[in-house]
NUKEGU-60456 format. One line per 8 residues: their letters; for each residue x, y, z of C-alpha. Coordinates in steps of 0.2 Angstrom, whole numbers, padded with zeros to 4 digits. Layout:
# NUKEGU-60456
A	X/Y/Z; ...
# end
This chain:
# NUKEGU-60456
XXXXXXXX	0209/0438/0202; 0201/0430/0217; 0184/0437/0213; 0186/0431/0194; 0190/0413/0200; 0175/0413/0211; 0164/0419/0198; 0170/0406/0185
XXXXXXXX	0167/0392/0198; 0149/0398/0201; 0146/0399/0183; 0152/0381/0180; 0141/0374/0194; 0126/0383/0186; 0130/0377/0168; 0135/0359/0172
XXXXXXXX	0117/0353/0176; 0110/0361/0161; 0123/0353/0150; 0119/0336/0158; 0101/0339/0154; 0105/0340/0135; 0117/0326/0134; 0116/0309/0124
XXXXXXXX	0100/0300/0127; 0088/0315/0129; 0080/0311/0113; 0073/0295/0120; 0062/0303/0132; 0051/0319/0130; 0052/0323/0149; 0071/0324/0148
XXXXXXXX	0070/0337/0135; 0058/0348/0145; 0070/0347/0159; 0084/0353/0149; 0074/0368/0143; 0070/0373/0161; 0088/0372/0165; 0092/0383/0151
XXXXXXXX	0079/0396/0156; 0086/0396/0174; 0103/0399/0168; 0098/0414/0158; 0089/0422/0173; 0104/0420/0183; 0115/0429/0170; 0103/0443/0170
XXXXXXXX	0104/0444/0189; 0123/0443/0188; 0123/0459/0178; 0116/0469/0192; 0126/0461/0206; 0138/0448/0199; 0150/0448/0213; 0137/0445/0226
XXXXXXXX	0128/0432/0217; 0144/0423/0212; 0150/0423/0230; 0133/0417/0237; 0124/0404/0226; 0106/0399/0231; 0106/0382/0240; 0088/0378/0233
XXXXXXXX	0094/0380/0215; 0107/0366/0218; 0095/0355/0226; 0083/0357/0211; 0096/0353/0199; 0101/0337/0209; 0082/0332/0210; 0081/0334/0191
XXXXXXXX	0096/0323/0189; 0088/0310/0200; 0072/0311/0190; 0082/0309/0174; 0090/0293/0180; 0074/0286/0186; 0065/0289/0170; 0080/0281/0160
XXXXXXXX	0079/0266/0172; 0060/0264/0169; 0063/0265/0150; 0077/0252/0151; 0065/0241/0161; 0051/0243/0149; 0063/0239/0134; 0069/0223/0144
XXXXXXXX	0051/0217/0147; 0047/0220/0128; 0063/0210/0124; 0058/0195/0135; 0040/0195/0127; 0048/0194/0110; 0059/0180/0115; 0044/0171/0122
XXXXXXXX	0035/0173/0106; 0051/0167/0096; 0052/0151/0107; 0033/0147/0104; 0036/0150/0085; 0052/0139/0085; 0042/0125/0094; 0028/0126/0082
XXXXXXXX	0040/0126/0067; 0049/0110/0074; 0032/0102/0076; 0028/0106/0058; 0045/0101/0052; 0043/0084/0061; 0026/0082/0053; 0033/0085/0036
XXXXXXXX	0048/0074/0037; 0040/0063/0024; 0044/0076/0011; 0063/0076/0013; 0072/0071/-0003; 0084/0056/-0001; 0091/0046/-0014; 0092/0030/-0004
XXXXXXXX	0080/0031/0010; 0092/0043/0020; 0078/0053/0027; 0077/0050/0046; 0063/0038/0045; 0063/0035/0026; 0045/0042/0026; 0036/0047/0011
XXXXXXXX	0021/0058/0006; 0013/0058/-0011; 0014/0045/-0024; 0029/0047/-0034; 0047/0050/-0031; 0058/0064/-0038; 0073/0060/-0048; 0084/0058/-0032
XXXXXXXX	0076/0041/-0029; 0069/0035/-0045; 0067/0017/-0040; 0048/0020/-0037; 0047/0036/-0046; 0037/0029/-0060; 0024/0017/-0052; 0019/0029/-0038
XXXXXXXX	0012/0014/-0028; 0019/0016/-0010; 0031/0030/-0013; 0049/0032/-0007; 0055/0047/0004; 0058/0060/-0010; 0040/0060/-0016; 0039/0079/-0018
XXXXXXXX	0045/0084/-0035; 0058/0098/-0036; 0059/0100/-0017; 0073/0094/-0007; 0065/0094/0010; 0051/0105/0017; 0033/0102/0015; 0022/0100/0000
XXXXXXXX	0014/0116/-0007; -0002/0107/-0006; -0001/0103/0013; -0015/0109/0024; -0013/0113/0043; -0029/0109/0053; -0031/0108/0071; -0012/0105/0075
XXXXXXXX	-0010/0092/0061; -0003/0093/0043; -0014/0085/0030; -0006/0082/0013; -0016/0077/-0002; -0007/0066/-0015; -0009/0056/-0030; -0007/0056/-0049
XXXXXXXX	-0018/0056/-0064; -0014/0043/-0078; -0017/0040/-0096; -0011/0022/-0100; -0012/0009/-0114; -0008/-0009/-0116; -0006/-0020/-0131; -0005/-0039/-0130
XXXXXXXX	-0002/-0050/-0144; -0013/-0064/-0136; -0029/-0057/-0129; -0033/-0060/-0111; -0048/-0049/-0109; -0040/-0038/-0096; -0037/-0020/-0093; -0019/-0014/-0089
XXXXXXXX	-0019/-0026/-0074; -0012/-0043/-0081; -0018/-0059/-0073; -0002/-0068/-0077; -0009/-0086/-0074; -0023/-0083/-0087; -0012/-0080/-0102; -0021/-0091/-0115
XXXXXXXX	-0015/-0107/-0122; -0014/-0110/-0141; -0031/-0118/-0141; -0039/-0103/-0133; -0048/-0091/-0145; -0039/-0076/-0137; -0023/-0084/-0142; -0028/-0082/-0160
XXXXXXXX	-0031/-0063/-0159; -0024/-0047/-0151; -0031/-0034/-0139; -0027/-0016/-0136; -0035/-0007/-0121; -0033/0010/-0114; -0037/0016/-0096; -0036/0030/-0083
XXXXXXXX	-0041/0019/-0069; -0024/0018/-0061; -0026/0036/-0057; -0023/0037/-0038; -0029/0048/-0024; -0021/0049/-0007; -0021/0058/0009; -0008/0059/0023
XXXXXXXX	-0012/0066/0040; 0003/0069/0052; 0003/0076/0070; 0016/0077/0084; 0015/0074/0102; 0029/0076/0115; 0037/0059/0111; 0027/0051/0097
XXXXXXXX	0023/0055/0079; 0005/0050/0074; 0001/0046/0056; -0014/0042/0046; -0014/0037/0027; -0027/0032/0015; -0024/0028/-0004; -0037/0024/-0017
XXXXXXXX	-0038/0020/-0036; -0051/0016/-0048; -0047/-0002/-0053; -0062/-0009/-0044; -0077/-0015/-0055; -0095/-0012/-0051; -0108/-0024/-0057; -0113/-0013/-0071
XXXXXXXX	-0095/-0007/-0076; -0090/-0009/-0094; -0081/0001/-0108; -0096/0003/-0119; -0099/0022/-0116; -0097/0029/-0099; -0082/0018/-0093; -0089/0020/-0075
XXXXXXXX	-0078/0011/-0064; -0078/0012/-0045; -0066/0018/-0032; -0057/0005/-0022; -0047/0005/-0006; -0028/0002/-0008; -0022/0007/0009; -0030/0014/0025
XXXXXXXX	-0020/0014/0041; -0015/0023/0057; 0002/0023/0065; 0010/0028/0082; 0029/0030/0081; 0038/0033/0097; 0055/0042/0098; 0061/0027/0108
XXXXXXXX	0060/0016/0092; 0044/0007/0095; 0030/0008/0081; 0012/0002/0081; 0003/0002/0064; -0015/-0005/0060; -0026/-0005/0045; -0025/-0011/0027
XXXXXXXX	-0007/-0009/0021; 0007/-0018/0012; 0011/-0035/0020; 0027/-0035/0030; 0034/-0048/0017; 0035/-0033/0005; 0052/-0026/0003; 0055/-0009/0010
XXXXXXXX	0070/0003/0007; 0073/0009/0025; 0069/-0002/0040; 0051/-0008/0039; 0044/0009/0037; 0026/0011/0029; 0026/0020/0012; 0044/0016/0009
XXXXXXXX	0040/-0001/0000; 0053/-0005/-0014; 0041/-0009/-0028; 0047/-0014/-0045; 0047/0000/-0058; 0033/-0006/-0070; 0017/0001/-0077; 0007/-0015/-0074
XXXXXXXX	-0003/-0013/-0058; -0001/-0032/-0055; 0018/-0028/-0055; 0030/-0041/-0061; 0031/-0060/-0059; 0042/-0065/-0045; 0037/-0050/-0034; 0030/-0056/-0017
XXXXXXXX	0017/-0044/-0010; 0000/-0042/-0003; -0011/-0027/0003; -0022/-0033/0017; -0027/-0030/0035; -0012/-0030/0047; -0007/-0025/0064; 0012/-0022/0065
XXXXXXXX	0023/-0019/0079; 0041/-0014/0076; 0057/-0009/0086; 0071/0001/0078; 0088/0001/0086; 0096/0017/0080; 0094/0018/0061; 0104/0002/0057
XXXXXXXX	0093/-0012/0063; 0075/-0015/0064; 0064/-0030/0069; 0045/-0032/0067; 0031/-0044/0068; 0013/-0042/0061; -0003/-0051/0062; -0012/-0051/0045
XXXXXXXX	-0027/-0057/0035; -0027/-0074/0029; -0034/-0083/0014; -0033/-0099/0004; -0032/-0101/-0015; -0034/-0119/-0022; -0034/-0128/-0038; -0042/-0145/-0039
XXXXXXXX	-0044/-0158/-0052; -0051/-0176/-0052; -0058/-0177/-0034; -0072/-0189/-0032; -0090/-0183/-0033; -0107/-0190/-0031; -0122/-0187/-0041; -0139/-0189/-0032
XXXXXXXX	-0157/-0189/-0038; -0171/-0180/-0032; -0189/-0175/-0038; -0196/-0158/-0040; -0214/-0153/-0045; -0216/-0146/-0062; -0232/-0138/-0068; -0237/-0142/-0086
XXXXXXXX	-0254/-0136/-0093; -0260/-0135/-0075; -0255/-0152/-0071; -0242/-0154/-0057; -0230/-0168/-0061; -0214/-0174/-0054; -0198/-0172/-0063; -0180/-0178/-0059
XXXXXXXX	-0166/-0167/-0054; -0148/-0171/-0051; -0135/-0163/-0039; -0117/-0166/-0039; -0108/-0166/-0022; -0089/-0167/-0018; -0081/-0172/-0002; -0073/-0156/0005
XXXXXXXX	-0077/-0138/0009; -0065/-0123/0010; -0076/-0108/0011; -0091/-0100/0003; -0096/-0086/-0009; -0097/-0069/0000; -0113/-0064/0008; -0120/-0047/0002
XXXXXXXX	-0127/-0043/0019; -0110/-0047/0027; -0103/-0034/0015; -0093/-0047/0005; -0093/-0049/-0014; -0106/-0062/-0019; -0096/-0066/-0034; -0080/-0069/-0024
XXXXXXXX	-0075/-0084/-0013; -0069/-0082/0005; -0061/-0096/0015; -0067/-0100/0032; -0050/-0095/0039; -0044/-0103/0055; -0031/-0091/0061; -0023/-0075/0054
XXXXXXXX	-0006/-0076/0045; 0010/-0071/0055; 0025/-0062/0048; 0041/-0059/0055; 0055/-0048/0048; 0073/-0041/0052; 0080/-0027/0042; 0098/-0020/0042
XXXXXXXX	0104/-0004/0035; 0122/-0004/0037; 0125/0012/0026; 0127/0003/0010; 0112/-0005/0004; 0097/-0012/0013; 0095/-0031/0018; 0080/-0041/0025
XXXXXXXX	0076/-0058/0031; 0058/-0063/0034; 0047/-0078/0038; 0028/-0082/0036; 0017/-0094/0045; 0000/-0098/0038; -0014/-0110/0044; -0025/-0119/0032
XXXXXXXX	-0042/-0128/0035; -0056/-0137/0026; -0070/-0148/0031; -0069/-0166/0025; -0083/-0178/0022; -0077/-0196/0021; -0095/-0203/0019; -0099/-0191/0005
XXXXXXXX	-0106/-0206/-0006; -0118/-0213/0008; -0137/-0211/0004; -0153/-0219/0009; -0157/-0224/-0009; -0170/-0217/-0021; -0187/-0223/-0026; -0194/-0217/-0043
XXXXXXXX	-0211/-0210/-0042; -0225/-0220/-0051; -0231/-0205/-0062; -0214/-0200/-0068; -0216/-0193/-0085; -0207/-0203/-0099; -0207/-0219/-0090; -0217/-0235/-0095
XXXXXXXX	-0229/-0239/-0081; -0228/-0258/-0086; -0209/-0257/-0084; -0204/-0244/-0071; -0186/-0240/-0067; -0178/-0250/-0054; -0177/-0241/-0037; -0159/-0237/-0031
XXXXXXXX	-0154/-0246/-0015; -0146/-0237/0000; -0128/-0235/0000; -0120/-0236/0018; -0104/-0228/0023; -0090/-0240/0023; -0077/-0233/0035; -0071/-0241/0051
XXXXXXXX	-0078/-0234/0067; -0095/-0229/0074; -0102/-0222/0057; -0099/-0238/0048; -0115/-0242/0039; -0123/-0225/0041; -0133/-0218/0026; -0130/-0200/0031
XXXXXXXX	-0116/-0193/0020; -0111/-0180/0033; -0110/-0192/0047; -0091/-0193/0049; -0087/-0175/0043; -0072/-0167/0052; -0061/-0152/0050; -0043/-0155/0043
XXXXXXXX	-0030/-0142/0047; -0012/-0139/0039; 0001/-0127/0043; 0012/-0119/0030; 0023/-0104/0027; 0040/-0099/0020; 0056/-0089/0023; 0063/-0076/0011
XXXXXXXX	0076/-0062/0009; 0078/-0046/0000; 0094/-0036/-0004; 0096/-0019/-0013; 0112/-0010/-0016; 0117/0006/-0025; 0133/0008/-0036; 0142/0022/-0045
XXXXXXXX	0135/0036/-0034; 0118/0029/-0035; 0117/0029/-0054; 0114/0011/-0053; 0104/0001/-0041; 0102/-0018/-0041; 0090/-0029/-0031; 0086/-0047/-0028
XXXXXXXX	0071/-0055/-0019; 0068/-0073/-0015; 0054/-0082/-0005; 0051/-0101/-0004; 0039/-0112/0006; 0023/-0122/0006; 0006/-0114/0004; 0013/-0096/-0001
XXXXXXXX	0006/-0096/-0019; -0006/-0081/-0016; 0008/-0070/-0010; 0016/-0071/-0028; 0011/-0059/-0042; 0008/-0074/-0054; -0007/-0080/-0043; -0001/-0098/-0042
XXXXXXXX	-0012/-0109/-0029; -0008/-0112/-0011; -0015/-0129/-0010; -0024/-0144/-0019; -0035/-0157/-0012; -0031/-0176/-0009; -0045/-0189/-0015; -0050/-0191/0003
XXXXXXXX	-0054/-0172/0005; -0039/-0166/0015; -0028/-0152/0010; -0011/-0154/0001; 0000/-0139/0002; 0010/-0135/-0013; 0028/-0130/-0013; 0031/-0113/-0021
XXXXXXXX	0046/-0102/-0025; 0047/-0084/-0030; 0062/-0074/-0036; 0064/-0057/-0044; 0080/-0048/-0050; 0079/-0029/-0054; 0092/-0017/-0061; 0088/0001/-0062
XXXXXXXX	0099/0014/-0071; 0097/0033/-0067; 0109/0041/-0080; 0101/0058/-0078; 0089/0067/-0065; 0076/0065/-0078; 0077/0047/-0084; 0076/0030/-0076
XXXXXXXX	0079/0014/-0085; 0074/-0002/-0078; 0076/-0021/-0081; 0066/-0034/-0071; 0066/-0053/-0073; 0057/-0064/-0061; 0049/-0082/-0060; 0037/-0092/-0049
XXXXXXXX	0036/-0110/-0047; 0023/-0122/-0040; 0026/-0141/-0037; 0015/-0155/-0043; 0005/-0166/-0032; -0003/-0182/-0040; -0014/-0195/-0030; -0022/-0210/-0037
XXXXXXXX	-0038/-0218/-0030; -0053/-0229/-0033; -0070/-0222/-0034; -0080/-0229/-0020; -0096/-0227/-0030; -0091/-0232/-0048; -0076/-0243/-0044; -0066/-0234/-0057
XXXXXXXX	-0048/-0228/-0055; -0046/-0210/-0054; -0032/-0197/-0051; -0033/-0181/-0041; -0021/-0166/-0037; -0012/-0153/-0046; 0000/-0156/-0061; -0003/-0175/-0062
XXXXXXXX	0005/-0184/-0077; -0012/-0192/-0079; -0021/-0177/-0083; -0025/-0174/-0101; -0017/-0158/-0109; -0019/-0162/-0127; -0035/-0151/-0127; -0025/-0136/-0124
XXXXXXXX	-0021/-0135/-0142; -0039/-0137/-0149; -0049/-0121/-0151; -0068/-0124/-0146; -0083/-0115/-0153; -0090/-0099/-0144; -0105/-0102/-0133; -0121/-0095/-0139
XXXXXXXX	-0129/-0092/-0122; -0122/-0093/-0104; -0124/-0109/-0094; -0131/-0113/-0077; -0119/-0104/-0066; -0125/-0086/-0061; -0119/-0072/-0073; -0118/-0055/-0065
XXXXXXXX	-0115/-0044/-0081; -0124/-0042/-0097; -0109/-0044/-0107; -0105/-0061/-0100; -0123/-0066/-0105; -0122/-0059/-0123; -0121/-0069/-0138; -0104/-0067/-0146
XXXXXXXX	-0095/-0063/-0130; -0093/-0081/-0122; -0077/-0090/-0128; -0078/-0109/-0127; -0070/-0118/-0113; -0055/-0129/-0117; -0059/-0148/-0115; -0045/-0160/-0109
XXXXXXXX	-0034/-0146/-0104; -0029/-0146/-0086; -0015/-0134/-0090; -0008/-0133/-0072; 0007/-0121/-0072; 0024/-0127/-0067; 0032/-0110/-0068; 0029/-0093/-0075
XXXXXXXX	0044/-0081/-0081; 0043/-0063/-0086; 0056/-0051/-0092; 0052/-0033/-0092; 0062/-0017/-0099; 0056/0000/-0099; 0060/0018/-0095; 0052/0034/-0087
XXXXXXXX	0056/0051/-0093; 0051/0066/-0082; 0046/0080/-0093; 0044/0092/-0079; 0048/0090/-0060; 0046/0105/-0049; 0035/0114/-0036; 0020/0113/-0048
XXXXXXXX	0021/0094/-0048; 0028/0082/-0060; 0024/0076/-0078; 0032/0060/-0084; 0030/0047/-0098; 0036/0030/-0101; 0035/0014/-0112; 0037/-0004/-0106
XXXXXXXX	0039/-0021/-0115; 0036/-0037/-0106; 0038/-0055/-0112; 0028/-0068/-0102; 0029/-0087/-0104; 0019/-0100/-0094; 0026/-0118/-0093; 0014/-0132/-0088
XXXXXXXX	0017/-0149/-0079; 0017/-0162/-0093; 0001/-0172/-0094; -0006/-0186/-0105; -0012/-0185/-0124; -0026/-0193/-0133; -0016/-0208/-0138; -0011/-0220/-0124
XXXXXXXX	0007/-0216/-0118; 0008/-0199/-0126; 0014/-0184/-0117; 0007/-0166/-0119; 0016/-0151/-0111; 0008/-0135/-0118; 0015/-0118/-0114; 0008/-0100/-0117
XXXXXXXX	0017/-0085/-0122; 0012/-0066/-0122; 0021/-0050/-0128; 0014/-0035/-0120; 0018/-0016/-0123; 0012/-0003/-0111; 0013/0016/-0111; 0009/0028/-0097
XXXXXX	0008/0047/-0096; 0006/0054/-0078; 0004/0070/-0069; 0009/0069/-0050; 0002/0081/-0038; 0016/0092/-0030
# end
């Protein structure tokens, strides 16, 4: 029995290492498997020896064999340890790669926040990308001007499928292609853009006919570039359309109109709430949907690219600084381009005589020429070499405009208050009538040598001071400056789970007419040549219904008002009484009802297009028709229907009807004591079919 027990123990010691060599985990390493095979072979050899002398071998096991088995176990453990270490290194490497991918993904998501869908600007910064909105935020879904946050149709967040990644930034093309028409029952001679203050009076030939025009020129192209640094988001945005007109543009055959800049700006927006934006953009007075974020402007739903009467806006140079306090309160200030629009009637003028040489039949003879001068200067036509439009007028601006705004987003609606400060300047010539006299030449054709015309004596300046008696008309010239501006407020609130949205906008002040859609003047000029700023009020109410994700219905009603300014004076040259200003009761308005004949050939002012100079294309000008607008009122109703909205873009169609009326300040009639108050009315019907890029 003792021998049997000894043999079994010896056999167990020999078999145990072999079994350990073939245990779990051997399949992970080829060396482990080979070790197990060696152990098995050794065991077989031992069994063969045991058959010869089993008792002796069992009683005296070989020490070297046990050491070998133990060494094999050590080698096995070491191999497994190295394998575990290698797997740990691989895991760390994969984790590092995952962290790098997550960092890149976060940067990409931050650059694409502008594509997040939000029904009321609920995206973190209410950013937008593209040109229209999806049904979740239909307020600007139709006009596509400066879109609101859900600008990617069919995508609730994520980036546009058109986005391009380039050198660490995300570039997103955007825009829409438009096919649009307009019918007006009173012809203005305009594309789909309506010059509201030019609606014709009854005496205008356009008021006796209609016009229908069609256009693709509101088609828009844009590009958004976004990048992210450690604590700041960098954004660049450019937006264009084809509503510019070249000197040879017309509708006769090629309809070749030029690309124009709508917006082009860059922005640095820091995580601590500070933002800096510079370039051509929507003015800070324009209402936004969230804070003062660019590309979140709350534009009225309309097809007309001039928008609707009562809407206050400008797209111009600006440098804007803003500070957000959380997502509830934002303040901002901007420095913006300034300009002056003026309407002047009745100011005193002086006509001077001069001689020019004329060659008739090889004989040089003097002829008389006349020039009419006035007593003030606001600016000049653009200089081509200065890259300004020579057919446009540019004021000699003294300072930029300054705009300040505070915006509140309490969680229900969006509210703003803002202010505007503008400076106006002109150059005034109080001695405009002074001259050194005029002597008629002896050989002036058409005169009787025996009875020559009487020479004109000098006219001195008759003002107190050192220039009294001077015959230099510019002797006492000086610059006259005025400060204007206004204050305004905006409010926009949703109802019924955002199925209804109501908005109201007001702005009032002096010298703010150019910020209104109607195009009323900022100022007029007094008889002495100094500026007189006009009071102006602008108001707009909007109601937008979103009954289904595919349809938006809108109602807009707005008005703009300009005050009158009337000044009486005595002409220092003729001694006659006169009236100057804007909207004076002394101005004649009875001619606004009398249609004139068309002009056969253009007059002396330079004409820059062949159409203007063509016979049959020059309506006659109304005489005795000051027609200064007191107010303009427009009502608009329309809807947009999205035929398709998804990851391939958006197709939508909509009609719009607008009723426009212009009321004037009352003036005098032909008969003494009579009063004339003309007004103009236009009915307009628009249609638009658009495809928006995804």
